[in-house]
ZARO-821749 format. One line per field, with one value per residue: residue number from 1; z, x, y of N, C-alpha, C, CB in turn. Coordinates in Angstrom, 1 decimal, padded with zeros to 4 digits, m for minus. Glycine has a CB too. Layout:
// ZARO-821749
pos = c(NUM, ...)
n_zz = c(Z, ...)
n_xx = c(X, ...)
n_yy = c(Y, ...)
ca_zz = c(Z, ...)
ca_xx = c(X, ...)
ca_yy = c(Y, ...)
c_zz = c(Z, ...)
c_xx = c(X, ...)
c_yy = c(Y, ...)
cb_zz = c(Z, ...)
cb_xx = c(X, ...)
cb_yy = c(Y, ...)
***
This chain:
// ZARO-821749
pos = c(1, 2, 3, 4, 5, 6, 7, 8, 9, 10, 11, 12, 13, 14, 15, 16, 17, 18, 19, 20, 21, 22, 23, 24, 25, 26, 27, 28, 29, 30, 31, 32, 33, 34, 35, 36, 37, 38, 39, 40, 41, 42, 43, 44, 45, 46, 47, 48, 49, 50, 51, 52, 53, 54, 55, 56, 57, 58, 59, 60, 61, 62, 63, 64, 65, 66, 67, 68, 69, 70, 71, 72, 73, 74, 75, 76, 77, 78, 79, 80, 81, 82, 83, 84, 85, 86, 87, 88, 89, 90, 91, 92, 93, 94, 95, 96, 97, 98, 99, 100, 101, 102, 103, 104, 105, 106, 107, 108, 109, 110, 111, 112, 113, 114, 115, 116, 117, 118, 119, 120, 121, 122, 123, 124, 125, 126, 127, 128, 129, 130, 131, 132, 133, 134, 135, 136, 137, 138, 139, 140, 141, 142, 143, 144, 145, 146)
n_zz = c(005.5, 002.7, 002.8, 000.6, m000.1, 000.6, 003.0, 003.3, 005.2, 004.1, 002.4, 000.0, m001.0, m000.7, m002.1, m004.6, m007.3, m007.4, m006.0, m007.8, m010.0, m009.4, m008.9, m011.4, m013.1, m012.1, m011.5, m013.6, m016.1, m015.9, m014.8, m016.1, m014.9, m015.1, m015.5, m014.4, m012.2, m010.7, m009.8, m007.4, m006.1, m003.3, m002.3, m001.2, 001.4, 002.7, 004.4, 003.2, 002.2, 000.9, m001.0, m002.0, m004.4, m005.4, m006.6, m005.9, m007.0, m007.3, m006.1, m004.7, m003.1, m000.8, 000.9, 003.6, 004.4, 006.5, 007.9, 008.5, 006.3, 004.4, 001.3, m002.2, m002.4, m003.9, m005.8, m008.0, m010.7, m011.2, m008.7, m006.8, m004.3, m002.5, 000.0, 000.1, m000.1, 002.3, 004.1, 003.5, 004.3, 007.0, 007.9, 007.5, 009.3, 011.6, 011.7, 011.8, 014.4, 016.0, 015.5, 017.0, 016.0, 016.2, 014.5, 011.2, 007.7, 004.4, 000.8, m000.7, m003.7, m004.9, m005.5, m003.8, m001.3, 000.5, 001.1, 002.7, 004.7, 005.9, 007.3, 009.3, 008.7, 008.1, 006.1, 005.2, 004.3, 001.0, m002.2, m004.6, m007.4, m008.5, m010.5, m012.5, m011.4, m009.3, m005.8, m002.2, 000.9, 003.8, 007.2, 010.2, 013.6, 015.8, 018.4, 020.9, 021.3, 024.0)
n_xx = c(m014.8, m016.7, m019.6, m019.9, m017.5, m015.0, m012.5, m009.5, m007.1, m004.2, m002.1, 000.6, 000.7, m002.0, m003.5, m002.4, m003.2, m005.3, m004.0, m002.0, m003.4, m004.4, m002.1, m000.7, m002.5, m002.5, 000.2, 002.0, 000.4, m001.0, 000.8, 003.2, 005.3, 008.2, 007.8, 009.8, 010.7, 008.4, 007.8, 009.4, 010.3, 009.8, 007.3, 006.3, 007.2, 005.9, 003.2, m000.1, m002.8, m006.0, m008.5, m011.8, m014.5, m018.0, m018.9, m016.6, m014.4, m011.1, m009.9, m008.2, m005.0, m002.2, 001.0, 003.1, 006.4, 008.5, 010.1, 008.8, 008.2, 006.0, 004.3, 003.6, 001.0, m002.1, m004.9, m007.5, m008.3, m011.1, m012.1, m011.0, m010.8, m012.8, m012.3, m010.9, m008.0, m007.3, m008.4, m006.9, m004.4, m004.7, m005.4, m003.0, m001.4, m002.5, m001.9, 000.9, 001.2, 000.1, 002.1, 004.0, 005.6, 007.7, 007.7, 007.0, 007.7, 007.7, 007.9, 006.9, 005.0, 005.4, 003.2, 001.3, 002.0, 000.4, m001.8, m000.5, 000.5, m001.9, m002.5, m000.6, 002.1, 005.5, 007.6, 010.7, 013.8, 015.3, 014.0, 013.7, 014.1, 012.1, 011.5, 011.1, 009.5, 009.0, 009.7, 009.4, 010.9, 009.0, 008.0, 006.6, 006.2, 005.1, 002.7, 002.0, m001.1, m002.2)
n_yy = c(003.0, 002.3, 000.2, m001.4, m002.5, m004.9, m005.7, m007.4, m009.1, m010.7, m013.1, m013.3, m015.9, m016.8, m014.9, m014.1, m013.9, m011.9, m009.7, m009.3, m008.5, m005.9, m004.4, m004.7, m003.3, m000.7, 000.1, m001.0, m000.8, 001.8, 003.6, 003.0, 001.6, m000.4, m003.9, m005.6, m004.1, m003.8, m006.4, m007.5, m009.8, m009.9, m010.2, m012.6, m012.7, m010.7, m008.9, m008.7, m006.5, m006.6, m005.2, m005.7, m005.4, m005.4, m008.7, m009.8, m008.5, m007.5, m004.4, m002.8, m002.5, m003.2, m003.5, m004.8, m004.9, m007.2, m005.5, m003.2, m001.5, 000.0, m000.4, m000.6, 000.4, 000.6, 001.6, 000.9, 003.0, 003.8, 003.5, 005.2, 007.8, 007.1, 006.2, 003.8, 003.7, 004.9, 003.1, 000.8, 001.6, 002.2, m000.4, m001.6, m000.2, m000.8, m003.5, m003.3, m002.2, m004.4, m006.2, m005.1, m003.1, m000.3, 001.8, 002.9, 003.0, 004.5, 005.0, 007.5, 008.5, 011.7, 013.2, 011.9, 012.6, 014.4, 012.8, 010.8, 012.5, 013.3, 011.0, 011.0, 010.6, 011.9, 013.8, 012.5, 013.2, 013.7, 014.3, 011.6, 009.6, 006.9, 004.2, 006.1, 008.0, 010.7, 010.6, 010.6, 009.8, 008.8, 008.7, 007.2, 007.3, 004.8, 004.2, 002.1, 000.4, m000.1)
ca_zz = c(004.1, 002.1, 003.1, m000.5, m000.3, 001.7, 003.2, 003.8, 005.5, 003.3, 002.0, m001.5, m001.4, m000.7, m003.0, m005.6, m008.6, m007.1, m005.8, m009.0, m011.0, m009.1, m009.2, m012.8, m013.7, m011.6, m011.8, m014.9, m017.2, m015.8, m014.5, m016.9, m014.2, m015.7, m014.7, m013.6, m011.0, m009.8, m009.2, m006.8, m005.4, m001.9, m001.9, m000.5, 002.8, 003.1, 004.8, 002.3, 002.4, m000.3, m000.9, m003.2, m004.6, m005.8, m007.4, m005.4, m007.9, m006.5, m006.4, m004.0, m002.3, m000.1, 001.5, 004.4, 004.6, 007.9, 008.6, 008.7, 005.1, 003.7, m000.1, m003.3, m002.2, m005.3, m006.0, m009.3, m011.1, m010.9, m007.2, m006.0, m003.5, m001.8, 001.3, 000.1, 000.2, 003.7, 004.8, 003.4, 005.1, 008.4, 008.3, 007.6, 010.5, 012.8, 011.6, 012.4, 015.9, 016.4, 015.4, 018.0, 015.4, 016.9, 013.5, 009.8, 006.7, 003.0, m000.2, m001.3, m004.9, m004.5, m005.6, m002.7, 000.1, 001.3, 001.5, 003.8, 005.8, 006.5, 008.1, 010.3, 008.2, 007.9, 005.1, 005.9, 003.3, m000.2, m003.3, m005.4, m008.6, m008.4, m011.6, m013.3, m010.7, m008.1, m004.5, m000.9, 002.0, 004.9, 008.4, 011.1, 014.8, 016.2, 019.8, 021.2, 021.6, 025.2)
ca_xx = c(m014.8, m018.0, m019.9, m020.0, m016.2, m014.5, m011.0, m009.0, m005.6, m003.9, m000.7, 000.9, 000.3, m003.4, m004.3, m001.6, m004.0, m006.0, m003.1, m001.3, m004.3, m004.6, m000.7, m000.5, m003.3, m002.1, 001.6, 002.5, m000.2, m001.3, 001.9, 004.2, 006.5, 008.6, 007.4, 010.9, 010.8, 007.2, 007.9, 010.8, 010.6, 009.7, 005.9, 006.0, 007.6, 005.1, 001.8, m000.8, m004.1, m006.8, m009.9, m012.6, m015.8, m019.1, m018.5, m015.2, m013.5, m010.0, m009.8, m007.2, m004.0, m001.0, 001.7, 004.1, 007.6, 008.7, 010.9, 007.9, 008.2, 004.7, 004.4, 002.7, m000.4, m002.7, m006.4, m008.0, m008.7, m012.4, m012.5, m010.4, m011.5, m013.9, m011.8, m010.2, m006.6, m007.2, m008.7, m005.7, m003.3, m005.2, m005.3, m001.5, m000.9, m003.0, m001.1, 002.2, 001.0, m000.1, 003.4, 004.8, 006.6, 007.8, 007.7, 006.9, 008.2, 007.3, 008.4, 005.6, 005.1, 005.4, 001.8, 000.7, 002.5, m000.7, m002.5, 000.1, 000.6, m003.2, m002.6, 000.3, 003.4, 006.1, 008.6, 012.1, 014.8, 015.2, 013.2, 014.6, 013.4, 012.0, 010.8, 010.9, 008.5, 009.5, 009.3, 010.1, 010.7, 008.1, 008.1, 005.7, 006.4, 004.0, 002.5, 001.3, m002.5, m002.4)
ca_yy = c(002.6, 002.1, m001.2, m002.3, m003.0, m005.8, m005.6, m008.7, m009.3, m011.9, m013.3, m013.5, m017.3, m016.9, m013.9, m013.6, m013.4, m010.6, m008.7, m009.0, m007.7, m004.4, m003.8, m004.6, m002.2, 000.7, 000.5, m001.4, m000.2, 003.2, 004.4, 002.5, 001.0, m001.7, m005.2, m006.1, m003.3, m004.0, m007.7, m007.4, m011.0, m009.8, m010.3, m013.8, m012.4, m009.5, m009.0, m007.9, m006.2, m006.6, m004.7, m006.2, m004.8, m006.5, m009.8, m010.2, m007.8, m006.7, m003.0, m002.1, m003.4, m002.6, m004.5, m004.3, m005.9, m007.5, m004.3, m002.1, m000.8, m000.1, m000.2, m001.1, 000.9, 000.9, 001.5, 001.1, 004.4, 004.0, 003.3, 006.1, 008.8, 006.4, 005.7, 002.5, 003.8, 005.1, 001.8, m000.1, 002.2, 002.0, m001.8, m001.9, 000.5, m001.6, m004.7, m003.0, m002.2, m005.8, m006.8, m004.4, m002.3, 001.0, 002.7, 002.3, 004.0, 004.2, 005.8, 008.1, 009.3, 013.1, 013.7, 011.3, 013.0, 014.9, 011.7, 010.1, 013.4, 013.3, 009.9, 011.0, 010.5, 013.1, 013.5, 012.3, 013.0, 014.5, 013.7, 010.7, 009.0, 005.5, 003.9, 007.3, 008.8, 011.4, 010.1, 011.1, 008.9, 009.3, 007.9, 007.5, 006.6, 004.2, 004.2, 000.9, 000.7, m001.0)
c_zz = c(003.8, 002.3, 001.8, m000.9, 000.9, 001.8, 003.9, 004.0, 004.8, 003.2, 000.5, m002.0, m001.6, m001.9, m004.1, m006.8, m008.5, m006.9, m007.0, m010.0, m010.7, m009.4, m010.5, m013.4, m013.3, m011.9, m013.1, m016.1, m017.1, m015.6, m015.2, m016.0, m014.9, m014.9, m013.9, m012.3, m010.1, m009.1, m008.7, m006.1, m003.9, m001.4, m001.0, 001.1, 003.3, 003.5, 003.9, 002.7, 001.0, m000.2, m002.2, m003.2, m005.0, m006.7, m007.1, m006.4, m007.1, m007.0, m005.8, m003.2, m001.7, 000.6, 002.6, 004.6, 006.1, 008.6, 008.8, 007.4, 004.4, 002.2, m001.0, m002.9, m003.6, m005.1, m007.4, m009.6, m010.7, m009.5, m006.3, m005.4, m003.0, m000.5, 001.2, 000.4, 001.7, 004.6, 004.7, 004.3, 006.6, 008.9, 008.3, 008.9, 011.7, 012.9, 012.3, 013.9, 016.5, 016.5, 016.3, 017.2, 016.0, 015.9, 012.1, 009.0, 005.3, 002.1, m001.1, m002.7, m004.4, m004.5, m004.5, m001.4, 001.0, 001.8, 002.8, 005.0, 006.6, 007.6, 009.2, 009.9, 008.0, 007.0, 005.8, 004.6, 001.9, m001.3, m004.1, m006.5, m008.3, m009.6, m012.5, m012.6, m009.5, m006.8, m003.4, 000.1, 003.2, 006.0, 009.4, 012.4, 015.3, 017.7, 020.0, 021.6, 022.9, 025.9)
c_xx = c(m016.3, m018.3, m019.9, m018.6, m015.8, m013.1, m010.6, m007.5, m005.3, m002.4, m000.6, 000.4, m001.2, m004.1, m003.5, m002.3, m004.6, m005.0, m002.3, m002.1, m004.4, m003.2, m000.4, m001.2, m002.8, m000.7, 002.2, 001.8, m000.5, m000.1, 003.2, 005.5, 006.9, 008.3, 008.6, 011.0, 009.5, 007.4, 009.3, 011.2, 010.3, 008.3, 005.5, 006.3, 006.8, 003.7, 001.0, m002.2, m004.8, m008.1, m010.6, m013.9, m016.8, m018.5, m017.0, m014.2, m012.5, m009.9, m008.8, m006.2, m003.0, m000.3, 002.7, 005.2, 007.8, 009.4, 010.0, 007.7, 006.9, 004.9, 003.5, 001.2, m001.0, m004.2, m006.7, m008.6, m010.2, m013.0, m011.8, m011.3, m012.8, m013.5, m011.1, m008.7, m006.5, m007.4, m007.6, m004.6, m003.6, m005.0, m003.8, m000.9, m001.3, m002.2, 000.3, 002.2, 000.8, 001.2, 004.4, 005.9, 006.5, 007.7, 007.5, 007.5, 007.7, 008.0, 007.2, 005.9, 004.8, 003.9, 001.0, 001.0, 001.3, m001.6, m001.9, 000.3, m000.7, m003.3, m001.4, 001.7, 004.1, 007.3, 009.9, 013.2, 014.4, 014.5, 014.2, 013.5, 013.3, 011.0, 010.3, 009.9, 009.1, 008.9, 010.0, 009.9, 009.8, 008.1, 007.0, 006.1, 005.1, 003.9, 001.7, m000.2, m002.9, m003.6)
c_yy = c(002.1, 000.6, m002.1, m002.8, m003.9, m005.8, m006.9, m008.6, m010.6, m012.0, m013.5, m015.0, m017.5, m016.1, m013.5, m013.2, m012.1, m009.5, m008.3, m008.2, m006.3, m003.8, m003.7, m003.5, m000.9, 001.0, 000.2, m000.7, 001.3, 004.0, 004.0, 002.2, m000.3, m002.9, m005.7, m005.4, m003.6, m005.4, m007.9, m008.7, m011.0, m010.0, m011.6, m013.6, m011.2, m009.9, m008.1, m007.6, m006.0, m006.1, m005.2, m005.4, m005.9, m007.5, m010.2, m009.6, m007.2, m005.4, m002.2, m003.1, m002.6, m003.7, m003.9, m005.4, m006.2, m006.3, m003.2, m001.1, m001.0, 000.3, m000.8, m000.8, 001.2, 000.7, 001.8, 002.4, 004.7, 004.0, 004.3, 007.2, 008.3, 005.9, 004.5, 002.7, 004.1, 003.8, 000.8, 000.3, 001.9, 000.6, m002.2, m001.3, m000.4, m003.0, m004.4, m002.9, m003.5, m006.5, m006.2, m003.6, m000.9, 002.1, 002.1, 003.5, 003.6, 005.2, 006.3, 008.8, 010.7, 013.6, 013.0, 011.7, 013.5, 013.9, 011.1, 011.1, 013.4, 012.2, 009.8, 010.8, 011.8, 012.7, 013.5, 012.1, 013.7, 013.7, 012.9, 010.2, 007.5, 005.1, 005.1, 008.2, 009.4, 010.9, 010.8, 010.0, 009.5, 008.3, 008.2, 006.6, 006.0, 004.1, 002.9, 001.3, m000.2, m000.6)
cb_zz = c(003.8, 000.6, 003.8, m001.7, m000.4, 001.4, 004.2, 002.9, 007.0, 002.0, 002.6, m001.8, m000.4, 000.7, m002.3, m006.0, m009.0, m005.9, m004.7, m009.6, m011.0, m007.4, m008.5, m013.5, m013.3, m010.0, m010.8, m015.1, m017.5, m014.7, m013.2, m018.0, m012.7, m015.9, m015.6, m014.4, m011.4, m010.6, m010.3, m005.7, m005.7, m001.5, m003.2, m001.1, 003.1, 001.9, 006.4, 001.0, 003.3, m000.9, m000.8, m003.3, m005.7, m006.5, m008.8, m005.3, m008.7, m006.7, m006.1, m003.1, m003.1, 000.8, 000.4, 005.7, 004.0, 008.0, 007.8, 009.9, 004.2, 004.3, m000.5, m003.4, m001.3, m006.5, m005.0, m009.6, m012.5, m011.6, m006.7, m006.7, m004.4, m002.7, 002.1, m001.3, m000.6, 004.2, 004.2, 001.9, 004.8, 008.6, 007.2, 006.3, 010.6, 012.6, 010.0, 011.7, 016.3, 015.5, 014.0, 019.0, 013.7, 017.7, 013.5, 009.4, 006.6, 002.8, m001.0, m000.3, m006.1, m005.5, m007.0, m002.7, m000.1, 000.5, 000.4, 003.4, 005.3, 005.5, 007.2, 011.3, 006.9, 009.4, 003.9, 007.0, 003.0, m000.6, m004.3, m004.5, m010.1, m007.0, m011.2, m014.7, m010.3, m008.2, m004.5, m000.3, 002.6, 004.4, 009.1, 010.6, 015.9, 015.6, 020.3, 022.3, 020.4, 026.1)
cb_xx = c(m013.8, m018.2, m021.2, m020.6, m015.2, m014.9, m010.6, m009.3, m005.3, m004.6, m000.1, 002.5, 000.8, m003.9, m004.7, m000.6, m005.1, m006.8, m002.1, m000.9, m005.7, m005.0, 000.4, m000.9, m004.8, m002.4, 002.5, 002.4, m001.5, m002.1, 002.2, 004.5, 006.0, 010.0, 006.9, 012.2, 010.9, 005.7, 007.4, 010.7, 011.9, 010.2, 005.1, 006.9, 009.2, 005.0, 001.6, m000.9, m004.2, m006.9, m009.9, m012.8, m015.8, m020.4, m018.5, m014.9, m014.2, m008.5, m011.1, m007.8, m003.5, m001.4, 002.5, 003.7, 008.9, 009.5, 012.1, 008.3, 009.4, 003.6, 005.7, 002.9, m000.5, m002.2, m007.2, m008.9, m008.5, m013.1, m012.3, m009.3, m011.7, m014.5, m012.9, m010.5, m005.9, m008.2, m010.0, m005.2, m003.0, m006.6, m006.1, m000.7, m001.4, m004.5, m001.1, 002.8, m000.2, m001.2, 004.0, 005.3, 006.4, 009.1, 009.0, 005.4, 009.7, 005.8, 009.5, 004.8, 004.1, 006.2, 001.1, 000.9, 003.5, m001.4, m002.6, 001.5, 000.9, m004.3, m002.5, 000.0, 003.4, 006.5, 008.6, 012.1, 015.0, 016.6, 012.6, 015.3, 014.1, 011.5, 009.5, 010.4, 007.2, 009.3, 009.5, 009.5, 012.1, 006.6, 009.5, 004.2, 006.9, 003.9, 001.8, 002.0, m003.5, m001.2)
cb_yy = c(001.4, 002.4, m001.3, m001.5, m001.8, m007.3, m004.3, m009.8, m009.3, m011.8, m014.6, m013.3, m018.3, m016.4, m012.7, m014.6, m014.5, m010.7, m009.1, m010.2, m008.3, m004.2, m004.5, m005.8, m002.3, 000.7, m000.2, m003.0, m001.0, 003.4, 004.4, 003.6, 000.6, m001.7, m006.3, m005.9, m001.7, m003.9, m008.9, m006.3, m011.4, m008.4, m010.5, m014.9, m012.3, m008.4, m008.7, m008.6, m004.9, m008.0, m003.0, m007.7, m003.7, m005.8, m009.4, m011.9, m006.8, m007.4, m002.4, m001.1, m004.5, m001.6, m005.3, m004.0, m005.3, m008.7, m003.9, m001.2, m001.1, 000.8, m000.5, m002.7, 002.1, m000.2, 002.5, 000.0, 004.6, 003.2, 001.8, 006.8, 009.9, 005.4, 005.5, 001.8, 005.1, 006.0, 001.1, 000.0, 003.7, 002.4, m002.7, m001.3, 002.0, m001.9, m005.3, m001.7, m001.3, m006.6, m006.8, m005.4, m002.2, 001.2, 003.5, 001.9, 004.1, 004.2, 005.0, 009.1, 008.7, 014.0, 013.3, 009.9, 014.2, 015.8, 010.6, 009.4, 014.9, 013.1, 008.6, 010.2, 009.8, 013.7, 014.5, 010.8, 011.5, 014.9, 014.8, 009.5, 009.3, 005.1, 003.1, 006.9, 007.9, 012.9, 008.5, 012.5, 008.4, 009.5, 008.1, 007.2, 007.4, 002.9, 005.5, 000.0, 000.5, m001.0)
***
């Protein structure tokens, strides 16, 4: 990831305002996901990753539930294609390995499937709609890094 960005492992309690800002901009404003679907009440039990740019501006985020479900991956439009999404996903995968997860899964927007395949995920299941956007389940088996 570009050195002008900073990646932080965090919690909802520590970084709610910053995490909220990125997700609101990407999911609610840009993709028109209803706020009631975005705010599912699970954030407080998740591990979060936050990426900031100059001036501590929040530009990217992702989370992992205790069961290994990666989600809420979002990067602000003007910051995409700079390695931020890959850095967030890698950080979440590293965290999953540290927690001794044997596998992780996610629900990828169909347009993002190639991104996740590049990182080792495989499609698992049929296409389904979530918040009016086509998705596919994807999985990755993790090998411990002993």
